C-alpha positions as CSV (number, residue, x, y, z in Angstrom):
1,M,48.5,16.8,13.1
2,E,44.9,17.3,12.3
3,R,42.6,14.5,13.5
4,I,39.2,13.5,12.3
5,V,36.7,11.1,13.9
6,L,34.2,9.3,11.7
7,D,30.7,8.4,12.8
8,T,28.6,5.5,11.4
9,S,26.5,7.7,9.1
10,V,29.5,9.3,7.3
11,V,31.1,5.9,6.8
12,I,28.0,4.4,5.3
13,N,27.6,7.4,2.9
14,G,31.1,6.9,1.5
15,F,31.9,10.6,1.8
16,V,35.3,10.3,3.5
17,S,37.0,8.1,0.9
18,R,35.8,10.6,-1.8
19,I,37.2,13.6,0.2
20,L,40.6,11.8,0.7
21,E,40.9,11.0,-3.0
22,E,40.0,14.5,-4.1
23,E,41.8,16.6,-1.5
24,K,44.8,14.3,-0.9
25,P,45.8,15.9,2.5
26,K,49.5,15.8,3.6
27,E,49.1,15.3,7.3
28,L,46.0,13.7,8.8
29,E,45.0,11.1,11.3
30,V,41.7,9.3,10.5
31,I,40.2,7.9,13.7
32,V,37.6,5.2,13.6
33,P,35.8,4.5,16.9
34,R,35.4,0.8,17.7
35,A,31.8,1.6,18.5
36,V,31.3,2.4,14.7
37,I,32.9,-1.0,13.8
38,G,30.7,-2.8,16.3
39,E,27.6,-1.2,15.0
40,L,28.4,-1.9,11.4
41,Q,29.3,-5.5,12.3
42,N,25.9,-5.9,14.0
43,Q,24.1,-4.6,11.0
44,A,26.0,-6.9,8.6
45,T,25.4,-9.9,10.8
46,K,21.7,-9.2,10.5
47,G,22.0,-9.2,6.7
48,L,21.5,-5.5,6.3
49,E,23.2,-4.0,3.3
50,I,24.3,-0.8,5.1
51,G,26.5,-2.9,7.4
52,F,28.4,-4.5,4.5
53,K,28.7,-1.2,2.7
54,G,30.1,0.5,5.8
55,L,32.7,-2.2,6.4
56,E,33.7,-2.1,2.8
57,E,34.1,1.7,3.1
58,L,36.3,1.4,6.1
59,A,38.6,-1.0,4.2
60,K,38.7,1.5,1.3
61,I,39.6,4.4,3.7
62,K,42.4,2.4,5.2
63,G,43.8,1.6,1.8
64,I,43.7,5.3,0.7
65,C,45.4,6.3,4.0
66,S,48.2,3.8,3.3
67,Q,48.7,5.2,-0.2
68,L,48.8,8.8,0.9
69,G,51.0,8.1,4.0
70,L,48.2,9.2,6.4
71,K,47.6,7.7,9.8
72,Y,44.7,5.4,10.2
73,S,43.8,4.3,13.8
74,V,41.0,2.5,15.6
75,R,40.2,3.9,19.1
76,G,37.9,3.2,22.1
77,E,36.2,0.1,23.2
78,L,33.7,-2.1,21.4
79,P,30.2,-1.4,22.5
80,T,28.4,-4.0,24.6
81,T,25.4,-5.9,23.3
82,E,23.2,-3.8,25.5
83,E,24.7,-0.6,24.2
84,I,24.1,-1.7,20.6
85,K,20.4,-2.6,21.5
86,I,19.9,1.0,22.8
87,A,21.8,2.6,20.0
88,K,18.7,4.6,19.0
89,S,18.7,6.2,22.4
90,G,22.0,7.9,21.7
91,R,24.5,5.6,23.6
92,I,26.6,4.8,20.5
93,D,26.6,8.5,19.5
94,Y,27.9,9.4,23.0
95,L,30.8,6.9,22.7
96,I,31.8,8.4,19.3
97,I,31.6,12.0,20.5
98,S,33.7,11.0,23.6
99,I,36.5,9.8,21.3
100,A,36.4,13.1,19.3
101,K,36.6,15.0,22.6
102,K,39.4,12.9,24.0
103,Y,41.7,13.2,21.0
104,R,40.7,16.8,20.2
105,A,39.5,15.8,16.8
106,T,36.9,17.1,14.4
107,L,33.8,14.9,14.1
108,Y,32.7,14.0,10.6
109,T,29.0,13.1,10.4
110,S,26.0,13.0,8.0
111,D,23.6,12.9,11.0
112,Y,22.3,16.5,11.7
113,V,21.2,15.6,15.2
114,M,24.7,14.2,15.9
115,Y,26.2,17.3,14.5
116,L,24.1,19.5,16.9
117,V,25.0,17.3,19.9
118,A,28.7,17.6,19.1
119,E,28.5,21.3,18.9
120,A,26.6,21.4,22.2
121,E,29.4,19.3,23.8
122,G,32.0,21.8,22.4
123,V,33.4,19.2,19.9
124,P,34.3,20.6,16.4
125,A,32.1,18.9,13.9
126,R,31.5,18.9,10.2
127,H,28.0,18.1,8.8
128,M,28.3,16.4,5.4
129,R,25.4,16.0,3.1
130,A,26.2,15.3,-0.5
131,P,24.1,16.8,-3.4
132,E,21.9,14.3,-5.3
133,P,23.8,12.9,-8.3
134,A,22.7,14.3,-11.6
135,R,23.1,11.0,-13.5
136,P,20.2,8.5,-13.4
137,M,20.5,5.2,-11.5
138,K,21.5,2.1,-13.4
139,I,18.1,0.5,-12.7
140,E,16.4,3.5,-14.3
141,E,17.8,2.5,-17.7
142,Y,15.1,-0.2,-17.8
143,L,12.3,2.4,-17.4
144,A,10.7,3.1,-20.8
145,D,7.5,5.3,-20.8
146,D,5.1,2.3,-20.6
147,V,7.1,0.2,-18.0
148,L,5.1,-0.4,-14.9
149,S,7.7,-2.5,-13.0
150,V,11.3,-3.8,-13.3
151,H,12.1,-7.4,-12.1
152,L,15.8,-8.2,-11.6
153,K,17.3,-11.4,-10.1
154,E,20.7,-12.9,-10.1
155,G,21.1,-15.7,-12.6
156,A,18.1,-14.6,-14.6
157,P,17.6,-12.2,-17.5
158,P,16.1,-8.8,-16.6
159,Y,12.3,-8.5,-17.1
160,V,9.9,-5.6,-17.2
161,K,6.1,-5.3,-17.2
162,R,4.9,-3.1,-20.0
163,G,1.5,-1.7,-20.7
164,K,-1.0,-0.1,-18.4
165,P,-2.9,-1.2,-15.2
166,G,-5.1,-4.2,-16.0
167,N,-3.5,-4.7,-19.5
168,F,0.2,-5.5,-19.3
169,R,2.6,-8.2,-20.3
170,L,5.9,-9.5,-19.0
171,V,8.8,-8.8,-21.4
172,K,12.4,-10.1,-21.3
173,V,14.7,-7.1,-21.8
174,E,17.8,-9.1,-22.9
175,D,19.0,-12.7,-22.9
176,R,22.1,-12.0,-20.7
177,K,21.8,-13.2,-17.1
178,L,22.4,-10.7,-14.3
179,T,25.2,-11.4,-11.8
180,S,24.9,-10.8,-8.0
181,E,27.8,-8.2,-8.4
182,E,25.7,-6.1,-10.8
183,L,22.7,-6.2,-8.5
184,E,24.7,-5.3,-5.4
185,S,26.1,-2.3,-7.3
186,M,22.5,-1.2,-8.1
187,I,21.5,-1.8,-4.5
188,S,24.3,0.4,-3.2
189,E,23.3,3.1,-5.7
190,I,19.6,2.9,-4.5
191,N,20.6,3.1,-0.8
192,E,22.8,6.1,-1.5
193,R,20.0,7.9,-3.2
194,A,17.6,7.0,-0.4
195,R,19.9,8.6,2.1
196,I,20.3,11.8,0.1
197,R,16.9,12.5,-1.4
198,Q,14.4,14.4,0.8
199,D,11.4,12.6,-0.7
200,S,12.8,9.1,0.1
201,F,12.7,6.8,3.1
202,I,13.3,3.2,4.1
203,E,9.8,1.7,4.8
204,M,11.0,-1.6,6.1
205,K,14.3,-3.4,6.9
206,A,14.3,-6.9,8.4
207,G,16.6,-9.8,7.8
208,G,17.2,-10.1,4.1
209,A,14.3,-7.8,3.0
210,T,14.3,-4.1,2.5
211,V,11.5,-1.9,1.1
212,I,12.5,1.7,0.0
213,Q,10.2,4.4,-1.3
214,L,12.5,6.5,-3.6
215,G,10.4,9.3,-4.8
216,E,7.7,7.7,-6.9
217,Y,9.5,4.4,-7.0
218,R,8.7,1.5,-4.6
219,I,11.8,-0.7,-4.5
220,T,11.9,-4.1,-2.8
221,I,15.3,-5.8,-2.2
222,A,15.5,-9.4,-1.2
223,R,18.6,-11.4,-0.2
224,P,19.4,-14.9,1.1
225,P,18.2,-16.4,3.5
226,F,15.0,-14.5,2.9
227,S,15.1,-15.3,-0.8
228,D,17.1,-17.9,-2.8
229,G,19.1,-15.2,-4.5
230,V,19.6,-11.4,-4.7
231,E,16.5,-9.8,-6.2
232,V,15.5,-6.2,-6.9
233,T,12.0,-5.2,-7.9
234,L,11.0,-1.6,-8.8
235,V,7.3,-0.6,-9.2
236,R,6.2,2.8,-10.3
237,P,2.9,4.4,-11.2
238,I,2.7,5.4,-14.9
239,V,-0.9,6.7,-14.8
240,K,-2.4,9.4,-12.7
241,L,-6.1,9.9,-13.3
242,S,-8.8,12.1,-12.0
243,I,-12.3,10.8,-11.2
244,D,-13.5,12.3,-14.4
245,D,-11.3,10.0,-16.4
246,Y,-13.4,7.0,-15.3
247,H,-16.5,8.5,-17.0
248,L,-18.8,7.5,-14.0
249,S,-22.5,8.0,-14.2
250,D,-24.0,11.0,-12.3
251,E,-25.8,8.4,-10.1
252,L,-22.5,6.8,-9.0
253,I,-20.8,10.2,-8.5
254,R,-23.6,11.1,-6.1
255,R,-23.2,7.8,-4.4
256,L,-19.4,8.4,-3.9
257,E,-20.2,11.8,-2.4
258,K,-22.5,10.2,0.2
259,A,-20.7,6.9,0.8
260,E,-18.5,6.8,3.8
261,G,-17.4,3.2,3.8
262,I,-15.9,2.2,0.5
263,L,-13.9,-0.8,-0.5
264,I,-11.9,-0.7,-3.8
265,A,-11.4,-4.3,-4.8
266,G,-9.7,-6.1,-7.6
267,P,-6.9,-8.5,-8.6
268,P,-3.2,-7.3,-8.5
269,G,-2.5,-4.8,-11.2
270,S,-6.1,-3.8,-11.8
271,G,-5.6,-0.1,-11.0
272,K,-6.9,-0.1,-7.4
273,S,-4.3,2.4,-6.0
274,T,-4.8,4.6,-9.0
275,L,-8.5,4.9,-8.3
276,A,-7.8,5.4,-4.6
277,A,-5.6,8.4,-5.4
278,S,-8.2,9.7,-7.7
279,L,-10.9,9.5,-5.0
280,A,-8.5,11.3,-2.6
281,E,-8.2,14.2,-5.0
282,F,-12.0,14.1,-5.6
283,Y,-12.7,14.5,-1.9
284,I,-10.1,17.3,-1.6
285,K,-11.9,19.2,-4.4
286,K,-15.2,18.8,-2.4
287,G,-13.6,20.6,0.5
288,K,-12.9,17.6,2.6
289,V,-9.8,16.9,4.8
290,V,-8.1,13.8,3.5
291,K,-5.3,11.7,4.9
292,T,-3.8,8.3,3.8
293,L,-2.7,5.2,5.7
294,E,0.0,3.4,3.6
295,S,2.9,1.0,3.9
296,P,4.7,1.8,1.7
297,R,3.6,5.4,1.0
298,D,3.4,5.3,-2.8
299,L,0.0,6.9,-3.6
300,Q,0.4,9.7,-6.1
301,V,-1.5,12.5,-4.3
302,G,-1.1,16.3,-3.9
303,P,0.9,17.9,-1.1
304,E,-2.3,18.9,0.7
305,I,-2.9,15.2,1.5
306,T,-0.7,13.9,4.3
307,Q,0.5,10.3,3.9
308,Y,0.9,8.4,7.1
309,A,2.9,5.2,7.7
310,P,2.5,2.7,10.5
311,L,3.6,4.4,13.7
312,E,6.3,2.2,15.2
313,G,5.1,-0.5,12.8
314,D,1.5,-0.4,14.0
315,F,-1.4,1.1,12.0
316,E,-3.5,1.0,15.2
317,R,-1.2,3.7,16.8
318,T,-1.4,5.7,13.6
319,A,-5.2,5.6,13.8
320,E,-5.0,7.1,17.3
321,I,-3.1,10.1,15.9
322,L,-5.5,10.3,12.9
323,L,-8.5,10.6,15.2
324,L,-6.9,13.6,16.8
325,V,-6.3,15.1,13.4
326,R,-10.0,14.5,12.5
327,P,-9.9,13.9,8.8
328,D,-13.2,13.7,6.8
329,Y,-11.8,10.8,4.7
330,T,-8.9,8.4,5.1
331,I,-7.6,6.3,2.2
332,F,-6.3,3.0,3.6
333,D,-3.9,1.4,1.1
334,E,-3.8,-1.7,1.5
335,V,-6.2,-3.5,3.9
336,R,-4.8,-7.1,4.2
337,R,-4.5,-8.5,7.7
338,T,-7.2,-8.9,10.4
339,K,-5.7,-6.0,12.3
340,D,-6.0,-3.8,9.3
341,F,-9.7,-4.5,8.9
342,Q,-10.1,-3.8,12.6
343,V,-8.4,-0.4,12.3
344,Y,-10.6,0.3,9.2
345,A,-13.7,-0.7,11.2
346,D,-12.8,1.3,14.3
347,M,-12.1,4.5,12.4
348,R,-15.3,4.1,10.3
349,L,-17.4,3.6,13.5
350,A,-15.7,6.7,15.0
351,G,-17.2,8.7,12.1
352,V,-14.3,8.9,9.7
353,G,-15.1,8.3,6.0
354,M,-13.0,5.4,4.9
355,V,-11.8,4.2,1.5
356,G,-10.0,0.8,1.7
357,V,-8.0,-1.0,-1.0
358,V,-8.4,-4.8,-0.9
359,H,-7.0,-7.6,-3.1
360,S,-9.8,-9.9,-4.3
361,S,-10.8,-11.9,-7.4
362,S,-14.5,-10.8,-7.2
363,P,-16.5,-8.1,-5.4
364,I,-18.2,-10.5,-3.1
365,D,-14.8,-11.9,-2.0
366,A,-13.9,-8.4,-0.7
367,V,-17.2,-8.3,1.3
368,Q,-16.5,-11.8,2.6
369,R,-13.1,-10.8,3.9
370,L,-14.7,-8.0,5.9
371,I,-17.6,-10.2,7.1
372,E,-15.2,-12.7,8.6
373,R,-13.7,-10.1,10.9
374,V,-16.7,-8.0,12.1
375,D,-20.2,-8.6,13.4
376,I,-22.9,-8.9,10.7
377,G,-25.0,-6.3,12.3
378,V,-22.4,-3.5,11.9
379,A,-21.0,-4.6,8.5
380,P,-23.2,-2.2,6.4
381,R,-22.2,0.7,8.7
382,I,-18.6,-0.1,8.1
383,V,-18.8,-0.7,4.3
384,D,-21.7,0.5,2.3
385,T,-20.2,0.5,-1.2
386,V,-17.8,-1.9,-3.0
387,L,-16.1,-0.8,-6.3
388,F,-14.6,-3.7,-8.3
389,L,-12.0,-3.0,-10.9
390,E,-10.8,-5.0,-13.9
391,G,-8.4,-3.6,-16.5
392,G,-8.3,-0.2,-14.8
393,Q,-12.1,0.2,-15.1
394,I,-14.9,-0.1,-12.6
395,K,-16.8,-3.2,-13.7
396,R,-19.2,-3.8,-10.7
397,V,-20.6,-1.7,-7.9
398,Y,-22.2,-3.3,-4.9
399,T,-24.1,-1.7,-2.0
400,L,-24.6,-3.2,1.4
401,S,-27.7,-2.7,3.6
402,L,-29.2,-4.4,6.6
403,A,-32.7,-5.8,6.8
404,V,-34.5,-8.0,9.4
405,R,-36.5,-10.6,7.5
406,V,-36.8,-14.2,6.5
407,P,-33.8,-15.1,4.2
408,T,-34.7,-16.0,0.6
409,G,-35.6,-19.7,0.3
410,M,-36.9,-20.0,3.8
411,T,-40.6,-19.9,4.5
412,S,-41.3,-19.8,8.3
413,E,-41.7,-16.3,9.8
414,D,-39.9,-17.7,12.9
415,L,-36.7,-17.8,10.8
416,A,-36.5,-14.0,10.5
417,R,-33.1,-12.6,11.3
418,P,-30.7,-9.7,10.4
419,V,-29.7,-10.1,6.8
420,V,-27.0,-8.1,5.0
421,E,-28.3,-7.5,1.5
422,V,-25.7,-7.1,-1.2
423,R,-27.2,-5.4,-4.3
424,D,-26.0,-4.4,-7.7
425,F,-25.9,-0.6,-7.5
426,F,-27.1,0.1,-11.0
427,T,-30.0,-2.4,-11.2
428,G,-30.8,-2.6,-7.5
429,E,-31.0,-6.4,-7.9
430,L,-30.3,-8.5,-4.8
431,E,-27.1,-10.5,-5.6
432,Y,-26.2,-12.0,-2.2
433,E,-27.6,-12.4,1.3
434,I,-25.3,-12.7,4.3
435,Y,-26.7,-14.0,7.6
436,M,-26.0,-16.2,10.6
437,Y,-27.0,-19.9,10.2
438,G,-26.4,-21.5,13.5
439,D,-22.9,-20.3,14.6
440,E,-21.7,-19.8,11.0
441,K,-21.8,-16.7,8.8
442,V,-23.1,-17.7,5.4
443,V,-22.9,-15.9,2.1
444,V,-25.8,-17.1,-0.1
445,P,-26.0,-16.1,-3.8
446,V,-29.6,-15.0,-4.7
447,G,-28.7,-13.2,-7.9
448,G,-30.0,-14.0,-11.4
449,L,-33.4,-12.4,-10.6
450,K,-34.1,-11.9,-14.3
451,E,-33.5,-15.5,-15.1
452,K,-35.7,-16.7,-12.2
453,L,-38.6,-14.5,-13.3
454,M,-38.2,-15.7,-16.9
455,E,-38.5,-19.3,-15.6
456,V,-41.8,-18.4,-13.9
457,I,-43.3,-16.1,-16.7
458,S,-42.3,-18.3,-19.6
459,Q,-44.9,-20.9,-18.6
460,Y,-47.5,-18.3,-19.6
461,D,-45.5,-16.7,-22.5
462,P,-42.3,-18.3,-23.8
463,N,-41.3,-15.1,-25.5
464,A,-42.0,-12.8,-22.4
465,Q,-39.6,-9.9,-21.7
466,V,-38.3,-9.1,-18.2
467,E,-36.8,-5.7,-17.4
468,V,-35.2,-5.3,-13.9
469,G,-34.7,-1.8,-12.8
470,R,-33.4,-0.3,-9.6
471,H,-36.9,0.0,-8.1
472,N,-39.3,-1.6,-10.6
473,I,-39.7,-4.8,-12.6
474,V,-41.5,-4.6,-15.9
475,L,-43.0,-7.8,-17.3
476,R,-44.0,-7.6,-21.0
477,V,-46.2,-10.5,-22.1
478,D,-48.9,-11.2,-24.7
479,R,-52.1,-9.3,-23.9
480,D,-54.2,-12.5,-23.7
481,V,-52.1,-14.0,-20.8
482,M,-51.8,-10.8,-18.7
483,G,-54.5,-12.0,-16.3
484,K,-52.8,-15.3,-15.7
485,V,-49.5,-13.6,-15.0
486,I,-51.1,-11.2,-12.5
487,G,-53.0,-14.0,-10.8
488,K,-56.2,-14.1,-8.9
489,G,-56.5,-10.8,-6.9
490,G,-53.0,-10.0,-8.0
491,E,-51.5,-12.8,-5.9
492,N,-48.7,-13.6,-8.3
493,I,-47.5,-10.0,-8.5
494,E,-47.9,-9.6,-4.8
495,R,-45.7,-12.6,-4.2
496,I,-43.0,-11.3,-6.6
497,E,-43.0,-7.9,-4.9
498,K,-42.7,-9.4,-1.5
499,E,-39.7,-11.5,-2.5
500,T,-37.9,-8.9,-4.5
501,G,-38.8,-5.6,-2.7
502,K,-39.6,-4.0,-6.1
503,R,-42.8,-2.8,-7.7
504,V,-44.0,-5.1,-10.5
505,I,-45.6,-3.7,-13.6
506,V,-47.2,-6.0,-16.2
507,K,-47.5,-4.6,-19.7
508,P,-48.5,-6.0,-23.1
509,K,-45.6,-6.5,-25.5
510,K,-47.6,-4.6,-28.2
């Protein structure tokens, strides 16, 4: 009688039940090692979907064997807790191969390494990899052309976000409420595709949470006790833009060519990752070596840009590899935790150009998140440019620089200290100052220069005009008050120039 031994991977993939149903063999013994059952039980106990799927597949195989009159047997010993813990080192695989060798059976596996090890041990083996199904997944039925994301939860109607980054709305697809059985069916389909497709991988799996990158789809699965019900969320990019699509000024393009520490900031859904991918392509066209740091890896970039995930769950270890690779620019999507900011800062100070994506409700919030985690003196060396997005467009651009002077509003020269100046890129106007006050880092708004100057000049001419440029300030007043505005010996103008760092020009309105 022919005997086959099943390993964990081929059970999870569901290949064996399909083969038995299609081929209907006359004489066959299907052997399931207890090590496989133990491993699946351990995964199911942790709430992992593959454990449940594998155990359900074994029950299905046993039922088919009973119908066809085939022999179904469980052999070997259950693995110990220690053996399960070191499963990745090959201990479970060794127990399975030993069963196949003992009973002179053919090993069925979907794991190519397992197949090669069995061949090396002299055990007949069959490597089984199914072709990708031609039909679309059930969850893809919700994806119209303008759908950014799909939101499904048991006991609730299905919703989708429609529109474009920065301008979308949540839409109920139908009134019918989804059941947990429907969602579990979708999850099984998603997991099967993730195991088959070459461009897919499981980014994270812990407790009741799973994150899968399936081609361009980022799929998040949540189950109790992590969530209060089964939930599936699919996010996909629907826009891929080049830097030209943003219609940036020549001045800003030149800044991006020189800038080496960039933060892309904005609220969720504002198009930050889309801009980050556009910048990656922009630098590639400039002849730069570009890599990405992502978790999950969902930036839409060309094949010449390598996308790195956290090495063993740690971006710090990935950064060590990146420094050996020596990229000109690294796109870090997304910078969230203190450790992420530290990795960003370390790589920037090591000479790598960095572009980081940060969630924030305003551009200064992004700067403040950085300042809280680094010394003020090195902040402008880490980040020199902040791009703030709203509705998919760059709305504000800030530049950071360091000066040693008396902060605005203080008078004594003894109070001079390092001050991080945050300026509007287009006007050059000083918007914020960041400095140490005692033991605290303070962010002081000093913007509204035009309004402040108007308050001063309006006492001489209520209808005065103030034009604030990147390097100059032009004051247009009535000809007969020009002398008063300038002051004795030009003292008024000198004071304004000292406070603003700009050249002041006084002109008549006519």
